[in-house]
FIKESE-869373 format. One record per residue (C-alpha): residue in one letter; y, x, z. Coordinates in Angstrom, 2 decimals. Each point is the difference from the previous one (the first is absolute). Layout:
// FIKESE-869373
[node 'A' [Y X Z]],
...
This chain:
// FIKESE-869373
[node 'M' [87.84 79.92 57.43]],
[node 'I' [-0.18 1.25 -3.45]],
[node 'N' [2.13 2.36 -1.79]],
[node 'A' [-0.39 0.76 -3.47]],
[node 'D' [3.11 2.33 0.01]],
[node 'N' [-2.70 3.18 -0.51]],
[node 'Q' [-0.99 -1.26 -3.21]],
[node 'Q' [1.71 2.56 -2.09]],
[node 'A' [-0.99 1.36 -3.03]],
[node 'T' [-1.35 3.67 -0.34]],
[node 'T' [0.74 2.41 -2.07]],
[node 'K' [-1.15 0.24 -3.93]],
[node 'V' [-2.27 2.71 0.76]],
[node 'E' [-1.94 -1.79 2.67]],
[node 'V' [-0.30 -2.88 -2.07]],
[node 'L' [-1.01 1.94 -3.03]],
[node 'R' [-1.93 2.78 1.36]],
[node 'D' [-3.72 -0.42 -1.35]],
[node 'Y' [0.30 -4.06 -0.02]],
[node 'Q' [-0.63 0.51 3.52]],
[node 'P' [1.66 -1.22 3.25]],
[node 'E' [1.73 2.25 2.74]],
[node 'R' [-2.88 0.03 2.65]],
[node 'S' [2.28 1.17 2.48]],
[node 'A' [2.55 -2.20 -0.72]],
[node 'L' [1.86 -2.22 2.76]],
[node 'S' [-1.71 -3.46 0.55]],
[node 'A' [0.92 -3.44 -1.08]],
[node 'P' [1.81 -0.97 3.03]],
[node 'Y' [-2.39 -3.26 0.79]],
[node 'D' [-2.84 0.33 2.56]],
[node 'I' [-2.18 -2.61 -1.24]],
[node 'V' [-3.75 -0.29 1.19]],
[node 'R' [-2.69 1.01 -2.44]],
[node 'S' [-2.71 -2.68 -0.49]],
[node 'A' [-3.72 1.14 -1.97]],
[node 'W' [0.10 0.38 -3.63]],
[node 'R' [-1.98 -2.52 -1.57]],
[node 'H' [-0.56 0.07 -3.46]],
[node 'A' [-2.72 2.25 -1.47]],
[node 'G' [0.22 3.92 -0.21]],
[node 'C' [2.56 -0.09 3.00]],
[node 'A' [-1.81 -0.99 2.94]],
[node 'K' [-1.19 3.56 1.17]],
[node 'A' [2.89 1.74 -1.44]],
[node 'Q' [2.45 2.10 2.30]],
[node 'R' [3.02 -2.54 0.55]],
[node 'P' [3.42 1.42 -0.76]],
[node 'K' [2.33 -0.75 3.60]],
[node 'K' [3.30 -0.44 -1.83]],
[node 'L' [1.98 -0.05 -3.21]],
[node 'N' [2.04 3.01 -0.65]],
[node 'K' [3.24 -0.38 -1.03]],
[node 'T' [-0.89 0.40 -3.94]],
[node 'Q' [-2.61 -2.54 0.14]],
[node 'G' [2.30 -2.17 2.40]],
[node 'S' [3.13 -0.01 -2.75]],
[node 'I' [-2.76 0.05 -3.40]],
[node 'L' [-1.66 -3.25 1.97]],
[node 'V' [3.83 -1.64 0.39]],
[node 'G' [0.68 0.54 -3.78]],
[node 'L' [-3.20 -1.08 -1.19]],
[node 'L' [-0.01 -3.50 2.17]],
[node 'L' [3.82 -0.61 -1.87]],
[node 'G' [-1.57 0.84 -3.05]],
[node 'D' [-3.91 -0.57 -1.27]],
[node 'G' [-1.66 0.75 2.91]],
[node 'H' [-2.06 -2.27 2.18]],
[node 'L' [-1.39 -0.37 3.44]],
[node 'E' [-3.15 -2.15 0.12]],
[node 'A' [-1.15 -1.25 3.64]],
[node 'V' [-3.29 1.02 0.79]],
[node 'T' [-0.66 -1.20 3.85]],
[node 'R' [1.81 -2.87 1.27]],
[node 'D' [3.24 0.93 -0.84]],
[node 'Q' [-0.14 3.34 2.00]],
[node 'T' [-1.53 2.86 -2.57]],
[node 'Y' [1.44 0.31 -3.91]],
[node 'R' [-0.82 1.71 -2.88]],
[node 'L' [2.10 1.50 -2.56]],
[node 'K' [-0.66 -0.92 -3.76]],
[node 'V' [2.13 1.76 -2.71]],
[node 'E' [-0.61 -0.79 -3.66]],
[node 'H' [1.68 1.00 -3.16]],
[node 'S' [-0.46 0.65 -3.60]],
[node 'L' [-2.35 2.75 -0.91]],
[node 'K' [3.45 1.32 -1.74]],
[node 'Q' [1.17 0.64 3.45]],
[node 'K' [-2.96 2.14 1.03]],
[node 'E' [1.78 3.09 1.30]],
[node 'Y' [2.25 -2.12 2.40]],
[node 'V' [-3.18 -1.80 1.07]],
[node 'D' [-1.86 3.22 0.79]],
[node 'W' [3.07 1.21 1.99]],
[node 'L' [-0.22 -3.19 2.18]],
[node 'Y' [-3.41 0.36 0.54]],
[node 'G' [0.05 3.49 1.03]],
[node 'T' [3.15 -0.85 2.35]],
[node 'F' [-2.53 -2.44 1.83]],
[node 'S' [-3.35 1.89 -0.90]],
[node 'D' [-0.52 0.10 4.28]],
[node 'F' [-0.39 -3.95 -0.49]],
[node 'I' [-2.17 0.00 -3.16]],
[node 'R' [-3.70 0.37 0.03]],
[node 'N' [-0.51 -1.13 -3.75]],
[node 'G' [1.53 1.24 -3.17]],
[node 'A' [2.43 -1.38 -2.01]],
[node 'Y' [-1.54 -2.70 -2.63]],
[node 'T' [1.02 -1.38 -3.42]],
[node 'K' [-0.39 -3.38 -1.10]],
[node 'I' [0.81 -2.20 -3.05]],
[node 'K' [2.34 -3.04 0.93]],
[node 'S' [1.41 -2.86 -2.23]],
[node 'L' [3.44 -1.36 -0.10]],
[node 'H' [1.57 -2.42 -2.65]],
[node 'E' [-3.18 0.44 -2.00]],
[node 'K' [0.28 3.83 -0.25]],
[node 'R' [-2.35 2.29 1.69]],
[node 'F' [0.89 3.26 1.52]],
[node 'S' [-1.39 2.81 2.53]],
[node 'C' [1.41 0.18 3.57]],
[node 'Y' [-0.50 3.12 2.02]],
[node 'G' [0.08 -0.22 3.98]],
[node 'F' [-1.69 0.40 3.45]],
[node 'T' [-0.46 -2.19 3.63]],
[node 'T' [0.46 1.82 3.26]],
[node 'C' [-2.44 -0.50 2.84]],
[node 'S' [1.33 -2.52 2.17]],
[node 'S' [2.22 0.76 3.18]],
[node 'G' [2.10 -1.17 2.46]],
[node 'L' [2.67 2.88 -0.81]],
[node 'F' [1.02 -2.20 -2.71]],
[node 'Q' [0.68 -3.53 2.22]],
[node 'F' [3.33 0.61 0.35]],
[node 'Y' [0.94 0.34 -3.05]],
[node 'A' [-1.91 -3.04 -1.24]],
[node 'H' [1.99 -1.63 2.77]],
[node 'Q' [3.28 1.19 -1.32]],
[node 'F' [-0.60 -0.82 -3.96]],
[node 'Y' [-1.57 -3.37 -0.12]],
[node 'D' [0.41 -3.21 1.14]],
[node 'G' [-3.35 -1.90 -0.78]],
[node 'H' [-1.06 1.55 -2.86]],
[node 'K' [3.45 0.17 -1.64]],
[node 'K' [1.77 3.23 0.04]],
[node 'I' [2.87 0.38 1.86]],
[node 'I' [3.14 2.57 0.57]],
[node 'P' [-0.29 1.33 3.70]],
[node 'K' [2.71 -0.95 2.76]],
[node 'L' [-0.69 3.80 0.37]],
[node 'F' [0.84 0.85 -3.30]],
[node 'A' [3.04 2.35 0.99]],
[node 'N' [-2.54 1.71 2.16]],
[node 'L' [-2.80 0.46 -2.18]],
[node 'I' [1.98 0.83 -3.41]],
[node 'D' [0.63 3.93 -0.55]],
[node 'P' [0.21 2.04 -3.73]],
[node 'L' [-3.73 0.22 -0.15]],
[node 'A' [-0.71 -3.88 0.76]],
[node 'L' [2.45 -0.95 -2.59]],
[node 'A' [-1.31 2.58 -2.69]],
[node 'I' [-3.43 -1.30 0.19]],
[node 'W' [1.39 -3.74 -0.32]],
[node 'F' [1.77 1.15 -3.14]],
[node 'M' [-3.17 1.92 -1.50]],
[node 'D' [-2.08 -3.65 0.51]],
[node 'D' [2.56 -2.42 -0.99]],
[node 'G' [3.18 2.12 -1.39]],
[node 'S' [1.33 0.85 -3.41]],
[node 'F' [2.88 1.40 -1.88]],
[node 'K' [2.28 -2.70 -1.37]],
[node 'S' [0.99 1.56 -3.54]],
[node 'K' [1.81 3.20 -1.33]],
[node 'H' [3.10 -2.30 -0.52]],
[node 'H' [-0.03 -1.19 3.88]],
[node 'K' [-1.19 2.72 1.31]],
[node 'T' [-1.35 -1.07 3.17]],
[node 'F' [-3.01 -1.36 1.75]],
[node 'I' [-1.71 -3.30 0.89]],
[node 'I' [-2.63 -0.94 2.49]],
[node 'H' [-2.38 -3.02 -1.02]],
[node 'S' [0.20 -1.53 3.59]],
[node 'V' [-1.16 -3.72 -1.73]],
[node 'G' [-2.07 -0.90 2.98]],
[node 'Y' [2.34 -0.01 2.39]],
[node 'A' [2.56 -2.59 1.49]],
[node 'K' [3.68 0.38 -0.86]],
[node 'S' [0.71 0.13 3.70]],
[node 'D' [-2.45 2.88 0.52]],
[node 'L' [1.51 1.84 -3.03]],
[node 'E' [3.39 -0.73 1.86]],
[node 'I' [-1.37 2.35 3.07]],
[node 'V' [-0.76 2.70 -2.86]],
[node 'Q' [3.37 -0.27 -1.22]],
[node 'K' [1.98 0.38 3.33]],
[node 'V' [-2.18 2.79 1.14]],
[node 'L' [-0.18 2.05 -2.84]],
[node 'M' [4.01 0.22 -0.16]],
[node 'E' [0.29 0.64 3.88]],
[node 'K' [-2.67 2.59 0.24]],
[node 'F' [0.40 1.46 -3.61]],
[node 'G' [2.77 -0.87 -1.23]],
[node 'I' [-1.52 -1.21 -3.27]],
[node 'K' [1.15 -3.29 -1.54]],
[node 'I' [-2.16 -2.66 -1.25]],
[node 'A' [0.11 -3.42 -1.71]],
[node 'L' [-2.54 -2.63 -0.13]],
[node 'H' [-0.47 -1.45 -3.24]],
[node 'K' [-1.79 -3.30 -0.65]],
[node 'Q' [-2.93 0.12 -2.61]],
[node 'Y' [-1.14 -3.70 -0.47]],
[node 'D' [-0.48 -1.15 3.60]],
[node 'R' [-0.34 3.47 1.49]],
[node 'W' [1.96 3.16 1.09]],
[node 'R' [0.18 3.63 -1.09]],
[node 'I' [1.62 2.95 1.87]],
[node 'Y' [2.49 1.27 -2.57]],
[node 'F' [1.79 3.54 0.88]],
[node 'L' [3.51 -0.50 -0.69]],
[node 'S' [1.44 3.18 -1.96]],
[node 'E' [2.29 1.62 2.14]],
[node 'T' [-2.54 0.70 2.38]],
[node 'A' [-2.95 0.61 -2.27]],
[node 'N' [0.07 3.63 -0.24]],
[node 'E' [0.17 0.05 4.04]],
[node 'F' [-3.19 -1.90 -0.06]],
[node 'K' [-1.44 2.09 -2.50]],
[node 'K' [0.45 3.04 2.16]],
[node 'L' [-1.09 -1.62 3.16]],
[node 'I' [-3.85 -0.88 -1.88]],
[node 'E' [-0.60 2.79 -2.19]],
[node 'P' [-1.33 2.71 2.14]],
[node 'Y' [-2.66 -2.33 0.70]],
[node 'M' [-0.66 -1.24 -3.59]],
[node 'I' [-3.58 1.53 -1.21]],
[node 'R' [-0.17 1.27 -3.21]],
[node 'S' [-1.47 -2.46 -1.77]],
[node 'M' [2.24 -2.93 1.28]],
[node 'R' [3.35 2.02 -0.84]],
[node 'Y' [0.38 -1.79 -3.35]],
[node 'K' [1.46 -2.97 1.89]],
[node 'L' [3.44 1.98 0.90]],
[node 'G' [0.53 -0.14 -3.75]],
């Protein structure tokens, strides 16, 4: 039986120390059989046997946000892809360091176009691994992202902070609260988030409709509690999102 209750956030020191994961941290609670690494640079690499606690929590936050898992071998092995604006290079470098034992190539920079505008992106892709399989099965229905049924067990302060650093923003000086731009999820999925954040952390949110999509709006009465919960895990360059 899968038990995700051990996926608790590590301390600020463990998360931020030299941008590296704690090698001796408790393993993720999933005994997933590893398959061969397939893509260039990984075939002869030393294969990690497990995700540590920090990696597990950060992976949850990334998959809630802008991170993606790409299937490599018959729905058994996956690789993690992270890509942000070049302006968020420090954040991407921190994530790169966290998953460095899964990476054999350096981070990359490329030019992308969106709505006739060109901008620079910065990111990385891990080697493929069966260790990501459990998370892919939780966060995807086909090619569409979903909120996992085990969301209550998987979410912790570190994962929530990563989601906020990916997709969150400070509402305004007048409102003094926060938003997560969760527009890729169905309302029914976000209602799971709403229920769990209240029951697990005492944080109240509302779901605001934006055209035909939904955003998470943190109610002002518990906005400060939310800030205190995630602030220890916010890296320096992303603290502007806290207002």
